[in-house]
N, C-alpha and C positions, 0 to 999 in steps of 0.2 A: 781771670774775670773776662768774660766774653763781651762785655760792654766797652766799646772803644771810645765813643765820644757822645756828648749831648749838646744840641743847639736848640735854643729856644728863640722863636722869631714872633714878633708882635703882629697885630692884624694889619699893619701898613706894610709889612715886610722888612722891618728893621730887626737887626740882630740885638737882642736883649740879654742873651746868656750864651756862653761857650765854655765847655769844660772837656778835657781829655782825661781818660781814666786809665790808659795803658801807657806805660813807659815805652819810648822808642818809636813812637809814631812820628811820621814826618811832620815837622812844625810848619804851620801856615802863619802868615802875617795877619794882623788884625785887619787890614784891608781886604785880604783874601777871604776872611770870614765873612766880612760885610757884603762882598760881591756874591759869595755862596748863598747867603741868606736871601739877598734880593732875587737872585737868579731862581733860587728854588721857589720863592714866593710867586714868581711869574710863571714858571712851569706848572706849579700846583693850580693856579688860576686857569691856565689854558686847558689842562687835563680835565679840570672841572666842567669847564664850558663845553668841551668836545666830547663829553661822555655820550655814547650813542643811545638813542631812544630804542627801547626794546618793543617790538610789536606785541600786542596782547589781543586776545579774541574778544570782541564786544559781545554784549548779550544778543541773542539772536533777535532779528527784526522780522516783523511779520509783513508779508507782502500778499498780493492776491494769489501768487502761484505757489510759494513755498517759504519755509523758514530756513534762512541761511545766515551764518555767522559772517560778519564783516570785519576785517581787520582794522584796528585802530592803533594808535601810537600813544604811549604814556611817557612821562617825563623821566622815568627811570623804572627799574622793576616794580617799585610801588610808588605811585605819585605822591604819597605823604612823606618819603624818605628823599632828602635832597641828594643830589650828586655830590661826592665827596672829594674828587680830584685824586691825585697820586697819594697812594697809601703805603706802598712798599716798592722797593727797588732792590734787587738782589744781584750781586756778581759772585765770582768765585773767591773774592777776598773780604766782601763785607755784605751786610744787608742794611739798608736804610729804611726804617719805618717812620711814617709820619702820623701823628695823632693831632688832629685839629679840634680844638674846644669849641663850644658853642659861641664864644666871644671872638673866635678867629685867630687865637694864639696857637702857633704850631710848635710842636715837640718833635724834633728830629733826633732819633736815636740810632747811632751807628753801631752795629754788633756783629759778632761772628756769624757767618751764614748758617752755621749748624745749631745755633742757639735756639732753643725751644721756649714756649711761653713768653714770647716778646710782649704780647698784650698785656700781661700781668706786670711786667717791668715798667712798661710805659704808664699804665694806669697808677702804679705806685710813684713813679716820678711826678706825676700830675697831682697826686694827693699830698706829697711833700711840698710841691710848688704852692698849692693852695694853703696848706698849713703854715709854711714858714715864709712865704713871699707876699701872698695876697692878704694875710692876716697881719701883716707887718705894718704898723701905723705910719711908719716913716718911708714906705715904699710908694712911689708915684707911678700910676699906671702908664703903660707903654714906654717906660724908662728902662735903662740897663738894670739888671738884677744884681745888687751888691749886698747879699745877706749871708753872713757867715754861718748862721744856724742851718740854712738850706744846704749850702756847701757840705758842712759837717754831717748832717743827717743823710743826705744823699750818697756821699762817700761811704758812710758807715753801712747804709742798707746794701748797696751794691757790693761791698766787700764781703758782708755777711751772707750773700747769695752764693759765693764760690765755694 
């Protein structure tokens, strides 16, 4: 199974879920995972704010002499699409993929760097989260996820992919 670990971070940067799927991974303490979640949240916010503005050509302006395009800047390639921040980090040992929901919840998926179709996996993890965590009447928003059905379905789906 090329999925190593999953971390879910709430919109405030707090760790709400962590699970390892590969035996033999180096064990981190709970405090290490909390620090990792907070650090990633900060780095993600910084990368979102420093996304460069890409120059685009403005419509031609008419002057008395000639029509010349003038360069302007937009807030990203398309002004209607907000900057997203860090989405992927790849090393020779693992790939970190971040999927951020519209509510600010971040899903960090650690996978084998050679794994394909990671977007499909992340979207399925989000779908399982929506079905088994967010629809759970006992779950309180922004609090740690303690849902056995989510764990069971997530593990079963990931095992079925191998």
